[in-house]
N, C-alpha and C positions, 0 to 999 in steps of 0.2 A: 504494499499499499504506500503511496506517495507520502513523503514525510516534509513538514514545513521547516524552513531553515531559518526563520526569523528570530524566535526566542527560545528560552530554556525549555519550553515545554515541548518542542518539536512534534507537534501533533501529526499524527497519521490520520489523513483525511480521506473519507470515502468520496467517490464521484459525486459532485453535486451537493455535497454537505458542507456546512460550516466548520471551521476550527474553533477551538476554544474562545478565540477572541472575537469571533463573529464576523470579523472583517476579511478573512482569507477562506478559499475553498479550493476545491479540486475540479478542473475542467479538462476534459480529454486527458486525463492521466497526469496533468501538470498542475502543481500548486501555484495560485495566483490571487491577486487582490480582488475580492468580490466587490470591495467598496471603491474600486478605482474610479476617480472623478465623481463620486457620489457625494454631493455636498450637503450637509445638515446646517451649516451656520457660516455666515460671511459678514464681516463688519470692519469698518475702518477704525482702528484703535490707536491711542497713544502707544508708542513703544514701550513706555514705562509699565504699561499694564501687562506685559507678557509674563513676568516682569523682567525688564532689562534697563539697568540704571547708567551702564557704561557703554552703550552701543547706540549711537546717534541720538543722544537725548534731546527731547523736544520735538522729535519727529513722529509721524503717523506711519502706520503699516497696515496693510490689508490682511486681516486674519481670516483664516478659512479651515474648516474641520469637516470631517466625515462621521463615520459610526465605527464602534468596536473598540476593545481595549483588552490587553493581555493581562491586567491586574483585576483584583477585586477589592479595592479599597472600600471599606464599609461606609466612609464618609464622603464618597465620591460627590463632587459638585456638579457633574454633567452625566448623572446616571442614565438618563433617558436615551443618551446616544452612546453610552459606553457598555453598560452590562445588564440593563434591565431588560424585561420582556418587550419593551417598547422598541428595541432594536430592530426586531423584525418588521414593524411598521415602518421605521425609517427607510429600510431596505426597499420597500414598495414605493415610498413617496418622495425621497429626497431628489433634489434637483442634480442633473448631470452637467458638469463643466469640463470641457476638455483642457489639457494644458495650455494650449493656445489661447483659448477663450479666457481662462484665469489670467494670464499674463496681460492680455489685452486690457481687461479690466483694471489691473493693477497700474498699468501705464497711463490709462485715462485718468487715474486719480493722483497722478504727480503734482497737478496744480493745486491739490488740497494737501500737500505736504507728505504724500506717500513715498516711502523709500523702497518698498518691495512687498513680499509675501511671507506670512508667518502661518506655518502649519501647526495648528493647535486644536483645542477643545476636546477631541477624542485623542487616543494615542495615535500619532501620525504614522510611526514607524511600521505598523501593521500593514499599512499601505505604502511602502516605501517606493514602490515602482512608480506611483503617481508623483511622489515628491521628486524623485529623480528626473523624470521626463519634464515636469514643471520647471523645476530649478534650472536646468539647462537653458530653456527658453528665456526664463527670467534674467539669467545673467547676460544672455545675449542682447537683452533689451535694457542693460544697464541697472537693473533692480538687485536689491539685496534679499537674501533668503535666510529665514529664521526658522528654527526648529524648537517647538516647545515639547518636551517629551518626559517620560518616566524613565528613560534610559535602559529599559528592559529589552535589549536586542543584542545579537551577536556582533561582535566587533567586525566580522566580515560584512555585515549589512551596513554598519557605520561607514566603513571604508568606501563602499560603493557610492555614498551620497556625499561624503565629507568634502570633496573637491568643489561641491556647488553650495556649501552651507556656510554662511558668514557669521552666524551667531546662534548660540543655543541657550535656553534656560532648561536645566535638567533638574528633576525632582530627586533630591537626595533625602528621602522621606524619613530616615532615621539612621541609627548606626549599630543596630543589633540584629543579628541573622534571625533570631526567632520572630522578631516584630516583621521583618520583610517577608520571610518564607511562610509564616503561619498566618499572621494577622492580615497581611496584605496580598498573600497568594503570589508573591514574586520571588525574585532571586538576589539577595544581597551581593553575592559575588559578581553576578552579571552587571549589575548596576556599577559597582566600583571599577570593574574592567572597562565598561563604556566610558565613564567619566575620565578615566586615566588616559584613554586613547583620544577622546574628544578634544581635550586641552592641548594636545599637541599641534593641532592645525586649525583651531576655530577659537573665536571669542566665546568664552562660556561663563554663564552665571548659574548658581545653584539656588534651589528653593527648599526650605524644610518647614512643613506645617507642624506645629507643636500640638500633640494631643495630650490633655491632662491624664496623668497615670500611665502613659505609654512610652513617651520619648521626651519628657520633660526635665530630665535630671541634668545638672551641671556636669557630671562625670561623663555622660554620653556625650554632650556637647563638646567637652574638651577633647575626647577621643576622636570625634568627627572632625573637629577644626584642625587638629594635629595631623590627621590624614590628609585633609584638603591642602594644608600648608606644605606638605611633602611632595605634591605633585609637580612634574616637570614638563616642559615643552618638547617638541620633537627633536630639539638638539640637546637635550639633557639639561638645560637651564631651569632653575627653580622659578616657578611661576605661581605657586599655590597661594602665597600670601596676598597676591593681587586679585584673586578670584572672588568677585562678589558674591555674598551669600545673603539671601532673603530669608528672614525667619517670620514665618505667618502665624497668625492667631486662627485657632479652630473655632467653629460654630456648630452646635449640634444640627445634624441633618441626615437625611437618607436612613441607613440602618444604624447610625451611631448617635443615639439620642439619650443615652444612659448617663451622660456626663455633662457638666456645664460647659460654657465657653471657655477657652484658655484665658485665664486673668492677664490683663494687660501687664501687670507687674512681672509675670512669668516671662513673657516675651522680652521685656526690657532687661531682666536679669539674664536671661540667656543670650541676649544680644551683647551685653557687657562681657560675658564669659567668651563669647566668639571673637570679640575684639581684642583678646589677649594675644591672638595669633594672626587674625585676618585684618587687613586694611580697611576693606569695605564691607560693612554689615548694615543691612536695612531691615525695618520692621514693616510688617504687612497686616493689613486688616485691623490696625489699632486706631 
């Protein structure tokens, strides 16, 4: 049976059936993106909303997303397009935009401050083929390409698209294997490998959502920022202390309503801890 090569799950997918992420399928014996060009959301946003603070600040960027995700975060903010039963309805109803059409739309928005295209909302890498095709046209048109991702993909997939990606915001959701692998349904090791490779050739900013009782200890933040600070670029030069980190506040939603919102004081406290090693630390949702 054909096996998907995108993430750690390596789903064996039957003909015409979806993989775990709901965004990939098997067609004529070949694994492909079922969500290719299927757009569930599109908006012109400030680049800071991605969030990116050190990449063309003050600019706008055309944000676009599809459906499906390879994680199962119980606090998901976009569950209707990522992993709820509603994904099936999105498959039937969402709009199709070819790579050429999307780039043309982005170019038309240059006079409104648009610098390019941000692939976001759901997990974009499960449909990396669309990113690759679109990003090539985008660069030819003089636009920038941004990826907002959970970083749960094989390095081999990252390397295919990296030459066409100018900036990324990658979720580093915590720094405990049990938290990643059991609570989020992900792979801690894969995310770390992805980030390590991404910082070699792209502008990278990281985001951590602080969940009360899950990843809100000073000890974990110190371990995480020590690891970030150790990262190096493609030539082996230290770059980790310059990587921006966004520390965001959690609000109860979706399947995780058994705890209150993260106290603002906790976000500020962990921000101070992160600044012991990192130069650029920002608070979110406060």
